[in-house]
C-alpha positions in Angstrom: 62.6 -75.9 212.7 60.2 -74.3 210.1 56.5 -74.6 210.7 54.7 -75.4 207.4 51.2 -73.9 208.1 47.9 -74.8 206.5 44.9 -72.5 206.4 43.8 -71.6 209.9 46.9 -72.9 211.7 49.0 -70.7 213.9 52.6 -70.6 215.3 54.4 -68.7 218.0 56.9 -66.0 216.8 60.2 -66.2 218.7 61.3 -62.7 217.8 59.7 -59.4 216.9 61.9 -58.1 214.1 61.0 -60.1 211.0 60.8 -60.3 207.2 57.8 -61.6 205.3 58.8 -63.0 202.0 56.4 -63.5 199.2 57.0 -65.5 196.0 54.4 -65.7 193.2 54.2 -66.9 189.7 53.4 -63.4 188.3 53.6 -59.8 189.6 51.4 -59.2 192.7 50.8 -56.2 194.9 51.9 -56.7 198.5 50.6 -54.6 201.3 49.6 -54.9 205.0 47.0 -53.4 207.3 47.2 -52.7 211.0 44.2 -53.7 213.1 43.1 -52.9 216.7 41.9 -55.5 219.2 38.7 -56.1 217.2 40.7 -56.4 213.9 39.4 -53.1 212.6 41.6 -50.8 210.5 41.0 -47.3 211.8 41.9 -45.4 208.7 44.0 -45.2 205.6 47.0 -44.3 207.7 47.0 -47.9 209.0 47.4 -49.4 205.5 50.8 -49.9 204.0 50.7 -50.2 200.2 52.8 -49.1 197.2 51.6 -45.5 197.3 52.3 -45.2 201.1 54.8 -48.0 201.7 55.7 -47.2 205.3 53.6 -47.2 208.5 55.1 -47.4 212.0 56.9 -50.8 212.4 56.2 -51.9 208.8 57.5 -51.3 205.3 56.3 -52.9 202.1 57.3 -52.9 198.5 56.6 -49.9 196.3 55.6 -51.7 193.2 54.1 -55.0 191.9 56.6 -57.8 191.5 56.8 -61.6 191.5 58.8 -61.6 194.7 58.6 -59.3 197.8 60.3 -58.8 201.1 58.3 -56.9 203.8 60.1 -55.5 206.8 58.4 -55.8 210.2 59.3 -54.5 213.6 56.5 -55.5 216.0 58.0 -53.6 218.9 57.7 -50.4 216.8 53.9 -50.8 216.2 51.6 -48.4 218.0 50.2 -49.8 221.3 46.7 -49.9 219.8 47.7 -52.3 217.1 46.9 -55.9 217.9 47.0 -57.4 214.4 49.0 -57.1 211.2 47.4 -58.6 208.1 49.5 -59.2 204.9 47.5 -58.6 201.7 48.2 -59.8 198.2 46.3 -58.5 195.1 46.7 -58.9 191.4 47.5 -55.7 189.4 44.6 -54.6 187.2 45.0 -53.9 183.5 44.8 -55.4 180.1 46.9 -58.5 179.6 47.2 -59.3 183.3 45.6 -62.4 185.0 42.4 -61.4 186.7 42.3 -64.2 189.2 44.7 -66.1 191.4 43.4 -69.4 189.9 45.2 -68.5 186.7 48.7 -68.1 188.3 51.0 -70.2 190.4 50.0 -70.5 194.1 51.7 -67.7 196.1 54.1 -68.8 198.8 54.6 -66.7 202.0 57.4 -67.2 204.5 58.0 -65.4 207.9 61.7 -65.3 208.5 64.2 -63.9 211.0 66.7 -61.2 210.0 69.2 -64.0 209.2 66.8 -65.4 206.6 66.0 -68.5 208.7 62.4 -69.5 208.1 60.0 -69.5 211.1 56.8 -70.3 209.3 55.6 -70.8 205.7 52.3 -71.0 204.0 51.3 -71.8 200.4 48.0 -70.3 199.3 46.4 -73.1 197.5 42.8 -73.5 196.5 42.4 -70.0 195.1 40.2 -69.6 192.0 38.3 -66.5 191.0 39.8 -64.3 193.8 41.9 -61.3 192.7 42.9 -60.3 196.3 43.7 -62.4 199.4 44.5 -62.0 203.1 47.5 -64.2 203.2 48.4 -64.3 206.9 48.2 -62.3 210.1 50.5 -61.5 213.0 48.6 -61.0 216.2 49.2 -60.4 219.9 48.5 -63.2 222.3 49.3 -63.2 226.1 52.1 -60.7 225.8 53.7 -62.3 222.7 53.1 -62.5 219.0 51.8 -65.4 216.8 51.3 -65.9 213.1 48.2 -67.4 211.6 47.8 -68.7 208.0 44.6 -67.1 206.7 44.2 -67.5 202.9 40.9 -65.7 202.7 40.2 -64.7 199.1 38.0 -62.0 197.7 36.5 -62.3 194.2 35.6 -58.6 194.2 39.2 -57.7 194.7 41.1 -55.2 196.9 38.2 -53.0 197.6 36.1 -55.8 199.1 39.1 -57.0 201.2 39.7 -53.5 202.6 36.0 -53.0 203.3 36.0 -56.4 205.2 38.6 -55.0 207.5 36.5 -51.9 208.2 38.5 -49.4 206.1 36.4 -46.3 205.4 36.5 -45.3 201.7 37.8 -48.8 200.7 36.9 -48.5 197.1 38.7 -45.1 196.7 41.7 -46.4 198.5 41.8 -49.6 196.4 41.6 -47.4 193.2 44.5 -45.2 194.4 46.6 -48.3 195.2 46.0 -49.8 191.7 46.8 -46.4 190.1 50.1 -46.3 192.1 50.9 -49.8 190.9 50.2 -48.9 187.3 52.4 -45.9 187.5 55.1 -47.9 189.2 55.1 -50.5 186.5 55.3 -47.8 183.9 58.3 -46.1 185.5 60.2 -49.3 186.4 63.1 -50.3 184.3 62.4 -53.6 182.7 64.8 -56.3 184.1 66.6 -58.8 181.9 65.2 -62.2 181.4 66.2 -64.5 184.2 67.9 -67.6 182.8 70.5 -70.1 183.9 73.2 -68.4 181.9 72.3 -64.9 183.0 73.0 -65.2 186.7 75.7 -63.0 188.2 78.7 -64.9 189.5 79.7 -62.6 192.2 77.8 -60.0 194.3 79.6 -57.6 196.6 78.4 -58.3 200.1 76.0 -55.7 201.5 75.9 -54.5 205.1 74.9 -57.3 207.4 71.8 -56.6 209.4 71.6 -57.9 213.0 69.3 -57.1 216.0 71.9 -54.7 217.2 73.0 -52.8 214.2 70.1 -52.3 211.8 66.7 -53.1 210.5 66.1 -55.8 207.9 67.0 -54.6 204.4 64.5 -52.4 202.7 61.8 -54.4 200.9 63.4 -55.9 197.8 61.9 -57.4 194.8 63.3 -59.9 192.4 62.7 -59.0 188.8 59.8 -60.5 187.1 61.0 -63.3 184.8 60.5 -62.4 181.2 60.7 -64.7 178.3 62.9 -63.9 175.4 60.7 -62.2 172.7 59.4 -64.9 170.4 60.0 -65.0 166.7 57.3 -62.7 165.4 58.0 -61.5 161.9 59.5 -62.8 158.8 62.3 -61.8 156.6 62.5 -61.8 152.8 63.5 -65.4 152.3 60.4 -66.5 154.1 62.0 -67.9 157.3 61.1 -66.7 160.8 63.2 -63.9 162.3 64.5 -65.0 165.7 64.2 -62.0 168.1 66.6 -63.7 170.6 70.2 -62.8 170.4 71.7 -64.8 167.5 74.4 -66.3 169.6 72.3 -67.0 172.7 72.0 -70.7 173.6 69.6 -72.6 175.8 72.1 -75.1 177.2 74.5 -74.3 180.0 77.1 -71.6 178.9 80.8 -72.0 179.5 82.0 -70.7 182.8 83.0 -67.0 183.0 86.7 -66.1 183.4 88.1 -66.7 186.8 89.2 -63.7 188.9 92.9 -63.3 189.6 94.0 -64.8 193.0 93.9 -62.4 195.9 95.3 -62.3 199.3 93.2 -63.9 202.1 90.6 -61.4 203.4 90.9 -59.1 200.4 88.0 -58.5 198.0 88.1 -60.3 194.6 89.8 -58.4 191.8 87.2 -57.3 189.3 87.2 -59.0 185.9 85.3 -57.7 182.8 82.7 -60.3 181.8 82.5 -62.2 185.1 78.9 -63.2 184.6 77.4 -66.1 182.7 76.8 -66.0 179.0 77.8 -67.5 175.6 79.6 -64.4 174.3 81.6 -61.6 175.8 78.7 -59.2 174.9 76.2 -61.3 176.8 78.5 -61.7 179.8 79.1 -58.0 180.0 75.3 -57.4 179.7 74.6 -59.7 182.6 77.5 -58.2 184.6 76.2 -54.7 184.2 72.7 -55.7 185.4 74.4 -57.5 188.3 76.2 -54.2 189.2 72.8 -52.4 188.9 71.2 -54.8 191.4 74.2 -54.8 193.7 74.1 -51.0 194.0 70.3 -51.0 194.5 70.5 -53.5 197.4 73.6 -52.0 199.0 71.9 -48.6 199.2 68.7 -50.2 200.4 70.5 -51.8 203.3 72.2 -48.5 204.1 69.0 -46.5 204.1 67.3 -49.2 206.1 70.0 -49.1 208.7 70.0 -45.3 209.0 66.2 -45.4 209.3 66.4 -47.9 212.1 69.1 -45.9 213.9 66.9 -42.8 213.8 63.9 -44.8 214.9 65.8 -46.4 217.8 67.1 -43.1 219.0 63.6 -41.6 219.0 62.2 -44.6 220.9 65.0 -44.4 223.5 64.5 -40.7 224.0 60.7 -41.1 224.3 61.1 -43.8 227.0 63.7 -41.8 228.9 62.0 -38.5 228.8 58.5 -40.0 229.6 59.8 -40.4 233.2 59.6 -36.9 234.9 62.6 -37.8 237.1 64.9 -38.1 234.0 64.1 -34.5 233.1 65.6 -33.2 236.3 69.3 -32.4 236.5 71.6 -33.8 233.8 69.9 -37.2 233.3 68.0 -36.0 230.3 71.0 -34.5 228.7 73.0 -37.7 229.3 70.2 -39.7 227.8 70.2 -37.6 224.7 73.9 -37.8 224.3 73.9 -41.6 224.7 71.0 -42.0 222.2 72.7 -39.8 219.6 76.1 -41.6 220.1 74.4 -44.9 219.5 72.7 -43.6 216.4 76.0 -42.2 215.1 77.7 -45.5 215.8 75.1 -47.5 213.9 75.0 -45.1 210.9 78.8 -45.0 210.8 79.0 -48.7 210.6 76.4 -48.8 207.9 78.3 -46.1 206.0 81.5 -48.1 206.3 79.8 -51.2 204.8 78.3 -49.1 202.0 81.7 -47.5 201.2 83.2 -50.9 200.9 80.5 -52.0 198.4 80.9 -48.7 196.5 84.7 -49.1 196.3 84.3 -52.6 194.9 81.7 -51.5 192.4 83.8 -48.5 191.3 86.7 -50.9 190.8 84.5 -53.2 188.7 83.2 -50.2 186.7 86.7 -49.1 185.9 87.4 -52.5 184.4 84.1 -53.0 182.7 83.8 -49.6 180.9 86.9 -49.9 178.7 85.8 -53.5 177.7 82.3 -52.5 176.5 81.3 -53.0 172.9 80.0 -50.0 170.9 76.3 -50.9 171.7 77.0 -50.6 175.4 79.6 -47.8 175.4 79.2 -44.1 175.8 80.0 -41.7 173.0 83.2 -40.8 174.7 84.5 -44.4 174.7 87.5 -45.0 172.3 85.7 -48.0 170.9 83.8 -45.7 168.6 87.1 -44.5 166.9 87.5 -48.0 165.6 83.9 -48.4 164.7 82.8 -50.7 161.8 79.2 -51.4 160.8 78.3 -54.7 162.5 77.3 -57.9 160.8 74.9 -59.1 163.5 72.0 -57.6 165.5 73.0 -56.7 169.1 71.2 -58.1 172.1 71.1 -54.7 173.9 72.0 -51.0 173.7 72.9 -48.3 176.2 70.5 -45.4 176.4 71.9 -43.5 179.4 73.3 -43.8 182.9 71.7 -44.2 186.3 73.0 -43.1 189.7 71.9 -42.7 193.3 72.8 -39.9 195.7 74.7 -42.2 198.0 76.7 -43.6 195.2 79.7 -41.2 195.3 79.3 -40.5 191.6 79.1 -44.2 190.5 77.1 -44.5 187.3 75.5 -47.7 186.1 74.8 -48.0 182.3 71.1 -48.4 181.5 70.9 -51.1 178.9 67.7 -52.0 177.1 67.1 -55.2 175.3 66.8 -55.2 171.5 64.5 -55.4 169.7 62.8 -52.8 171.9 60.0 -54.5 173.9 58.7 -51.0 174.9 58.7 -47.7 173.0 60.7 -44.8 174.4 59.1 -41.5 175.3 61.5 -38.5 175.8 59.7 -36.0 178.0 60.2 -32.5 176.6 58.2 -30.8 179.4 59.1 -29.6 182.9 59.4 -32.7 185.0 60.1 -31.0 188.4 63.8 -31.8 188.6 66.3 -29.2 189.4 67.9 -29.5 185.9 64.5 -29.1 184.2 63.7 -26.1 186.4 66.9 -24.4 185.3 66.2 -25.0 181.6 63.8 -23.0 179.5 60.9 -24.6 177.7 62.4 -24.1 174.3 65.7 -25.5 175.4 64.1 -28.6 176.9 62.3 -29.3 173.6 65.6 -28.8 171.7 67.5 -31.1 174.1 64.7 -33.7 173.9 65.0 -33.9 170.1 68.8 -34.0 170.3 68.5 -36.9 172.6 66.1 -38.7 170.2 68.5 -38.1 167.3 71.4 -39.5 169.4 69.4 -42.6 170.2 68.3 -43.1 166.6 72.0 -42.7 165.5 73.0 -45.3 168.0 70.3 -47.7 166.9 71.4 -47.3 163.3 75.0 -47.8 164.2 74.6 -51.0 166.2 72.6 -52.8 163.6 73.7 -54.2 160.2 73.2 -51.6 157.5 70.1 -53.3 156.0 68.4 -54.3 159.2 67.2 -51.0 160.6 65.2 -48.0 159.2 64.3 -44.7 160.7 61.2 -42.7 159.9 60.4 -39.2 161.3 57.2 -37.3 161.8 57.8 -33.6 162.5 54.4 -32.0 161.8 55.5 -28.4 162.2 59.0 -28.8 160.9 60.3 -27.4 164.2 63.1 -30.0 164.7 64.9 -29.4 161.4 68.1 -28.3 163.1 68.2 -31.2 165.5 67.4 -33.7 162.7 70.2 -32.4 160.4 72.8 -35.0 161.4 70.4 -37.8 160.2 69.3 -35.9 157.1 72.8 -34.8 156.2 74.1 -38.4 156.4 71.2 -39.7 154.3 70.3 -42.5 156.7 66.6 -41.8 157.0 64.0 -43.9 155.2 62.6 -40.7 153.7 62.5 -37.0 154.4 60.9 -35.9 157.7 57.2 -35.9 157.3 55.5 -32.5 157.9 51.9 -31.3 157.8 48.7 -33.4 158.0 49.4 -35.1 154.7 52.9 -36.2 155.8 51.7 -37.5 159.2 49.0 -39.5 157.5 51.3 -41.0 154.9 53.9 -42.3 157.3 51.4 -43.7 159.7 49.5 -45.4 156.9 52.8 -46.9 155.6 53.8 -48.4 159.0 50.3 -49.5 159.9 50.1 -51.3 156.6 53.4 -53.0 157.3 52.2 -54.2 160.7 48.9 -55.5 159.2 50.6 -57.4 156.4 53.2 -59.1 158.6 50.6 -60.0 161.2 48.4 -61.5 158.5 51.3 -63.4 157.0 52.2 -64.8 160.4 48.6 -65.9 161.2 48.3 -67.5 157.8 51.7 -69.1 157.7 52.3 -67.4 154.4 55.6 -65.5 154.7 56.2 -65.9 151.0 53.0 -63.9 150.2 54.5 -60.7 151.5 55.0 -58.0 148.9 58.6 -58.1 147.6 59.1 -54.4 148.3 58.1 -54.7 152.0 61.0 -53.9 154.3 61.0 -56.5 157.0 63.9 -55.1 158.9 63.4 -53.3 162.2 61.6 -49.9 161.9 61.8 -46.9 164.2 59.3 -44.1 164.1 60.4 -40.8 165.7 57.4 -38.6 166.5 58.2 -35.0 167.5 55.9 -32.7 169.5 53.0 -35.1 169.9 50.0 -34.6 169.8 50.4 -31.4 167.7 49.5 -32.1 164.1 47.6 -35.3 165.0 43.9 -35.7 164.4 41.7 -38.4 165.9 42.5 -40.9 163.2 46.3 -40.3 163.5 46.1 -40.7 167.2 44.3 -44.0 166.8 46.9 -45.2 164.3 49.8 -44.2 166.7 48.2 -46.1 169.5 47.8 -49.1 167.2 51.5 -49.0 166.4 52.4 -48.7 170.1 50.3 -51.7 170.9 51.0 -54.0 167.9 54.2 -52.7 166.4 56.9 -54.1 168.7 55.9 -57.7 168.1 56.5 -57.3 164.4 59.5 -55.0 164.4 58.0 -51.5 164.5 59.0 -49.3 167.4 58.2 -45.8 168.7 60.5 -43.0 169.9 58.3 -40.1 170.9 59.3 -36.6 171.9 56.4 -35.0 173.8 55.2 -33.0 176.8 52.6 -35.1 178.7 50.9 -31.9 179.8 50.2 -30.9 176.1 48.1 -34.0 175.7 45.8 -33.5 178.7 43.1 -32.3 176.3 42.7 -35.9 175.1 41.8 -37.0 178.7 42.6 -40.5 179.9 42.3 -42.0 176.4 46.1 -41.6 175.9 47.2 -42.9 179.4 47.8 -46.4 178.0 50.0 -44.9 175.4 52.3 -43.2 177.9 52.4 -46.1 180.3 53.4 -48.6 177.6 56.6 -46.7 177.0 59.8 -46.2 178.9 59.9 -42.5 179.9 63.3 -40.8 179.8 64.3 -37.2 180.0 66.7 -34.9 178.1 68.2 -33.6 181.4 69.0 -35.3 184.7 65.8 -36.5 186.4 65.0 -39.0 189.2 61.9 -40.6 187.8 63.0 -44.2 187.0 62.7 -47.0 189.5 64.8 -50.2 189.6 62.9 -53.5 189.5 64.3 -54.9 192.8 63.9 -52.2 195.5 62.1 -49.3 193.8 64.7 -46.6 194.4 64.2 -43.4 192.5 67.3 -43.3 190.3 68.7 -40.2 188.6 68.7 -40.8 184.8 71.3 -39.0 182.7 70.9 -39.2 178.9 73.7 -40.1 176.5 75.4 -37.2 174.7 78.5 -36.9 172.6 81.2 -34.8 174.2 81.1 -31.1 173.5 82.8 -30.4 170.1 83.0 -34.1 169.2 82.1 -35.2 165.7 82.0 -38.9 166.6 78.3 -39.2 165.9 78.7 -37.6 162.4 81.6 -39.9 161.6 79.6 -43.0 162.7 76.6 -42.0 160.6 78.8 -41.4 157.6 80.1 -45.0 157.9 76.5 -46.3 158.2 75.5 -44.3 155.1 78.5 -45.6 153.2 77.6 -49.2 154.1 74.1 -48.7 153.0 75.2 -47.3 149.6 77.5 -50.2 149.1 74.7 -52.6 149.9 72.3 -51.1 147.4 74.7 -51.6 144.5 
């Protein structure tokens, strides 16, 4: 029976391997500290947080999220540890709630490995606090108990850590918030969570039990995001709905049923087996479901392998601590038995992962051929029958993601449209093997080619009069890469070069943002100038910050902050190191954008578990003219529309 605790109440824990689940109304940082018999945290190595998510016996989430699962193995804690305190804190930054009183009360549950709740606690009564000690697990008479704490700190994480005796609490708190900010910047934005967006079927992950593995690695449900609101007007004066035009708010029709299968056999995959009003929406939700399934399956496998290694080390330590076991063959037998048990556990975990991977691979083989052009790779035959669409799409594919355990399985990375975040293509050396094997000049060339391919795709998936592309190339260094767009005649104007060109384009787009925002605030859509293009606008910026003075930098930051809400989006090609001379003033600009790379790189994190995924950009097959053919059709549709 679950114990529903109130502040100060305690409850006996019947087992030592647990999960602590946190649910909050907005993203929170979840961490934990280890304390000695006096409750003192002896150093930063006794604090588990997003920048250092593992300590002995404890694993926490790597990033801020609305939901967390913390893995706890009390038997694996150091002997000096008598207390584990679970901490929650609000991420710092503009646009984020600064106090718990402004968000829904967090809910914390201590569960067994089977998910059964042992004790729960709702942290009510919080107001100005931005950090809170939620609950603590503590030793008592040879066992362990849990106590509901709910102690809040208005001065935040630094005050809370200092209260537990952490030396350098302010510096540690700052490093945690920095890691959280970086994690939020690198995390792939999840889709909105809605009744019609739930995945119908999930491949079963490896089951965890006390004998075969640890609890799954800490997982995080995606932060619910509302559909972008209507935020700019079109020429007739009515509001432009940023939601997908066919997306409904009532319950969608059921997805297609899977073909019947023999008892005990996995369900046959079906393209579009997720909720949604259209096939495009069902495929979008299905792909995100595959993404989540792979993340969680690999998390369970990695967790089981870690547990098997930890268990082997503990068994060897216990055996070899006895001098008698080191005499004769007892020590060798102990080593062999421990390794055999480890191999058995990891083998079973691998078998479970292989089953999941086989199911996902079969699903991918069915889904890929069914994808619409917006979701398909350039090598998909759907492009050979391409026609300029009549409706705006709800999403677009910008690349693929994979994990090393995935046996080559690739998950399409889909981003919602209109873009809620700008995209930054990193043209510098990122530390990946692919980047290290590529010269600096080639990286810059590949980065711009990636930008052109993304721009071509954006033009192709929108109606011909609904999307415009502007280019700033201050030194004219990307003329060769931009030639497909220039040759097809699909740009809003020639690529802008020199200080005058940079200033002209930025002034034009800044004016557009200002005018639309003023019209929205005044409710005067009919007052917009008749020559104002209210369609979506994309600005490609090459080789930033070269060619940008202080005024131009300020305008670009303004477009990054205010542009997406009124249909102006950034696609930047830049090397972050080149902008170091500006200091931290540009950090918000970088963090506001989704960073991708022109070569394979493992910098992106999923929003559930926080794995480092290898991103691979979308490119047309070698020798293919598919992109030129698609751009020619876009240009022809535009010319026909102008007549």
